[in-house]
C-alpha positions in Angstrom: 17.2 12.7 -21.6 15.0 14.1 -24.4 11.4 13.2 -24.3 10.6 10.2 -26.5 7.5 9.7 -28.5 5.2 7.7 -26.2 4.4 5.2 -29.0 8.0 4.0 -28.6 7.1 2.9 -25.1 3.9 1.2 -26.3 6.0 -0.8 -28.8 8.4 -1.8 -26.1 5.8 -3.6 -24.1 3.2 -4.5 -26.7 4.8 -6.3 -29.6 5.1 -9.8 -28.2 7.6 -11.9 -26.2 10.2 -11.8 -29.1 10.2 -8.1 -29.6 9.3 -6.7 -26.2 12.1 -5.0 -24.2 12.5 -3.6 -20.7 12.7 0.2 -20.3 15.7 1.9 -18.7 15.3 4.0 -15.5 15.3 7.2 -17.5 12.9 5.8 -20.1 10.6 4.7 -17.3 10.8 8.1 -15.6 9.9 9.8 -18.9 7.1 7.3 -19.6 5.5 7.9 -16.2 5.9 11.7 -16.5 4.1 11.6 -19.9 1.3 9.5 -18.3 0.9 11.8 -15.3 0.9 14.9 -17.5 -1.4 13.0 -20.0 0.8 14.1 -22.9 0.0 10.8 -24.6 -3.4 9.9 -26.0 -5.7 8.0 -23.5 -5.7 5.0 -25.9 -1.8 4.9 -25.9 -1.7 5.1 -22.1 -4.3 2.3 -21.8 -2.4 0.1 -24.3 0.9 0.7 -22.5 -0.4 -0.1 -19.0 -2.0 -3.3 -20.3 1.1 -4.4 -22.1 3.4 -3.4 -19.3 1.5 -5.6 -16.9 1.7 -8.6 -19.3 5.4 -8.1 -20.2 5.8 -7.9 -17.0 7.2 -4.8 -15.2 10.8 -4.8 -13.9 12.2 -3.3 -10.6 14.2 -0.7 -12.6 11.0 0.3 -14.4 9.1 0.7 -11.2 12.0 2.7 -9.7 12.0 5.1 -12.7 8.2 5.5 -12.6 8.4 6.2 -8.8 10.9 9.0 -9.5 8.5 10.7 -11.9 5.7 10.3 -9.3 7.9 11.9 -6.6 8.4 15.0 -8.8 4.6 15.3 -9.3 3.8 14.9 -5.6 3.3 17.2 -2.6 5.1 16.0 0.5 4.2 16.6 4.1 6.6 15.1 6.6 5.0 13.4 9.6 7.6 13.0 12.3 7.9 9.7 14.2 5.6 7.9 11.8 5.2 4.6 9.9 3.7 4.6 6.4 1.0 2.0 5.8 0.6 0.9 2.2 -3.1 0.0 1.6 -4.3 -1.0 -1.8 -6.6 1.5 -3.5 -9.1 -1.1 -4.6 -10.3 -1.4 -1.0 -11.4 -4.2 1.3 -14.3 -6.4 0.2 -14.8 -9.1 2.8 -13.6 -7.8 6.2 -13.7 -4.5 8.0 -10.7 -2.3 8.5 -8.7 -2.7 11.7 -7.0 0.6 11.0 -8.9 3.0 13.4 -8.7 0.5 16.2 -5.0 0.0 15.6 -4.6 3.8 15.9 -6.6 3.8 19.2 -4.4 1.1 20.6 -1.4 3.2 19.8 -2.7 6.5 21.3 -0.5 6.3 24.4 2.6 5.5 22.3 4.5 8.2 20.3 4.1 6.3 16.9 2.0 8.0 14.3 0.3 6.3 11.3 0.3 7.7 7.7 -2.2 6.3 5.1 -3.4 7.3 1.6 -6.7 7.2 -0.1 -8.6 8.1 -3.3 -11.6 7.1 -5.3 -12.0 3.4 -6.1 -9.7 1.9 -8.8 -9.7 -1.7 -10.2 -9.9 -4.5 -9.6 -11.4 -5.6 -6.3 -14.2 -3.1 -5.9 -14.0 -3.1 -2.1 -14.6 -0.4 0.5 -11.9 2.2 0.2 -9.9 4.1 2.8 -11.4 7.3 1.5 -14.9 5.9 2.3 -13.7 4.9 5.7 -12.2 8.3 6.4 -15.5 10.0 5.4 -17.6 7.7 7.6 -15.5 7.6 10.8 -13.5 10.2 12.8 -9.9 9.1 12.7 -7.8 9.3 15.9 -5.3 12.2 16.0 -2.4 9.8 15.6 -3.8 8.6 12.3 -2.9 10.9 9.4 -5.0 10.5 6.2 -3.7 11.9 2.9 -6.1 12.3 0.0 -4.5 11.8 -3.4 -6.4 14.6 -5.0 -4.3 16.9 -2.9 -0.9 15.1 -2.7 -0.8 13.8 -6.3 -3.5 15.5 -8.5 -2.0 14.1 -11.7 -2.3 10.5 -10.4 -5.8 11.2 -9.1 -6.9 12.4 -12.6 -6.0 9.0 -14.0 -8.7 7.3 -11.9 -11.5 7.4 -14.5 -9.2 6.0 -17.2 -8.1 3.2 -14.9 -11.8 2.3 -14.2 -12.4 2.0 -17.9 -9.4 -0.3 -18.3 -10.9 -2.4 -15.5 -7.7 -4.3 -14.8 -4.8 -4.2 -12.3 -1.8 -2.4 -13.8 1.7 -1.4 -12.6 0.1 1.7 -11.1 -1.5 -0.5 -8.4 2.0 -1.3 -7.2 3.5 2.2 -7.5 0.7 3.9 -5.5 0.8 1.7 -2.4 3.9 3.5 -0.9 4.1 7.0 -2.3 6.3 8.2 0.5 4.3 11.4 1.1 4.8 11.4 4.9 8.6 10.9 4.5 8.4 8.2 7.1 11.5 6.2 8.0 9.4 3.0 8.4 6.8 1.4 6.1 4.8 -1.7 5.8 2.5 -3.0 3.0 0.8 -6.3 2.3 2.0 -9.1 0.0 0.2 -12.3 -1.0 3.1 -14.6 -1.7 6.8 -14.7 -0.7 8.1 -14.1 -4.3 6.7 -10.6 -4.1 9.0 -9.8 -1.1 12.3 -9.3 -2.9 10.4 -7.4 -5.7 8.9 -5.0 -3.3 12.2 -4.6 -1.4 13.9 -3.9 -4.7 11.3 -1.2 -5.6 10.8 0.5 -2.3 13.6 -0.7 0.0 16.0 2.2 -0.4 13.3 4.7 0.5 13.1 3.6 4.1 15.3 2.7 7.1 13.1 -0.4 7.6 10.6 -1.8 5.0 8.2 -4.5 6.1 6.1 -6.8 4.0 3.3 -8.8 5.7 0.8 -11.5 4.5 -2.0 -9.1 5.3 -5.8 -9.5 4.8 -6.8 -8.7 1.3 -3.4 -7.3 0.4 -3.5 -4.8 3.3 -0.9 -4.4 6.1 -3.5 -5.8 8.5 -2.8 -9.3 9.8 -6.0 -11.3 10.5 -4.7 -14.8 10.7 -1.4 -16.8 10.9 1.1 -15.3 8.5 4.6 -14.2 7.8 6.3 -10.9 8.2 9.5 -9.8 6.4 11.6 -6.8 7.5 14.3 -5.4 5.1 17.1 -3.4 6.6 20.6 -2.7 5.5 20.3 -5.0 2.5 19.1 -8.0 4.6 15.7 -9.5 4.9 14.6 -11.2 8.1 11.5 -13.4 8.2 9.1 -13.7 11.2 6.1 -15.9 11.8 3.1 -14.4 13.6 0.2 -16.5 14.9 -2.7 -14.7 16.6 -3.6 -17.9 18.5 -0.4 -17.6 20.4 -1.8 -14.3 21.8 -5.1 -16.0 22.7 -6.8 -14.3 19.7 -9.5 -16.3 17.9 -11.1 -14.0 15.4 -13.1 -15.6 12.6 -12.5 -13.6 9.4 -15.2 -13.4 6.8 -15.1 -15.0 3.3 -18.2 -13.2 2.0 -18.5 -9.7 0.7 -19.8 -7.1 3.2 -21.5 -3.8 2.8 -19.9 -0.5 4.0 -22.6 -0.3 6.6 -21.7 -3.8 8.0 -18.0 -2.9 7.9 -18.4 0.4 9.8 -20.8 -1.1 12.3 -18.1 -3.6 13.4 -15.7 -0.7 14.0 -18.3 1.2 16.1 -19.1 -1.8 18.3 -16.1 -4.1 18.0 -16.0 -7.5 19.7 -13.3 -8.3 22.2 -11.5 -10.6 19.7 -11.5 -7.8 17.1 -10.0 -5.4 19.6 -7.4 -7.9 20.5 -6.5 -8.4 16.9 -6.1 -4.6 16.5 -3.8 -4.6 19.5 -1.7 -7.3 17.9 -1.4 -5.4 14.7 -0.4 -2.3 16.7 2.3 -4.3 18.3 3.6 -5.4 14.9 3.8 -1.8 13.8 5.7 -0.9 17.0 8.2 -3.7 16.3 8.6 -2.6 12.7 9.3 1.0 13.8 12.0 0.0 16.2 9.8 0.8 19.3 10.1 -2.7 20.8 12.6 -5.6 20.6 9.8 -8.1 19.8 6.1 -8.3 18.9 5.4 -10.1 22.2 6.9 -7.3 24.3 5.1 -4.7 22.2 1.8 -6.5 22.7 2.3 -6.6 26.5 3.1 -2.9 26.6 -0.3 -2.0 25.0 -3.4 -1.8 27.1 -7.0 -2.5 26.2 -9.1 0.4 24.9 
């Protein structure tokens, strides 16, 4: 389709409930391309992203936007991997389990792919980029920096900070597919998000998992649900750390980067067991085990 004037898209999402309309796949692809290439004025982009969030966004719109992001990205396939969708606004109250999960999986053949960048709104937590700069990641944990795999999206960071709110980009960026993994998992807060995420991302993976992870991450810290989408079907599982004799007390207060990294450098036994459980969940998602319980038993302490 021919490029449309970006103001047309602003009007589509910013004129109120009676006049707003959803964008088609092609319109959404063109909209996102113009944002990535910054062909529109910054004020127009900010107005669109705010209005789009309030309208709100549709699955078709997200799919079109993802198609534009794909065309502006540099892919690097990681064989035998699972893609982990962490939010780019970081973790604010609890340390990352990620490096310990990777350690727990070192003797398996499953590799982990994660993505990071400078902080974006709205949580103001500790980012994966900060974690990667502070800690040596195990060899089976592959970190991709957005400044390299998607320079155009990276360049939007400062504008997004000035907007100061969550936008549709927060959803799009969680699973960019750079590692071309067959399996993926990301965090959701509530069950209604499950079908939405499956609609947006499901066709990109053999198996897509959604988990009630800590602070929107794919890391399970307490009792929660796991959903796995495959071949158009969604199956729900319940996971309770106490059934694995894990009794970790998660924090409800903000922590500093120093406190977060210290817990990783000298983890408690309960924290290591929690990492082992999450490693087992990833093995189950990636078809490496017939159950989480069997996967957990197959992993040894580290």
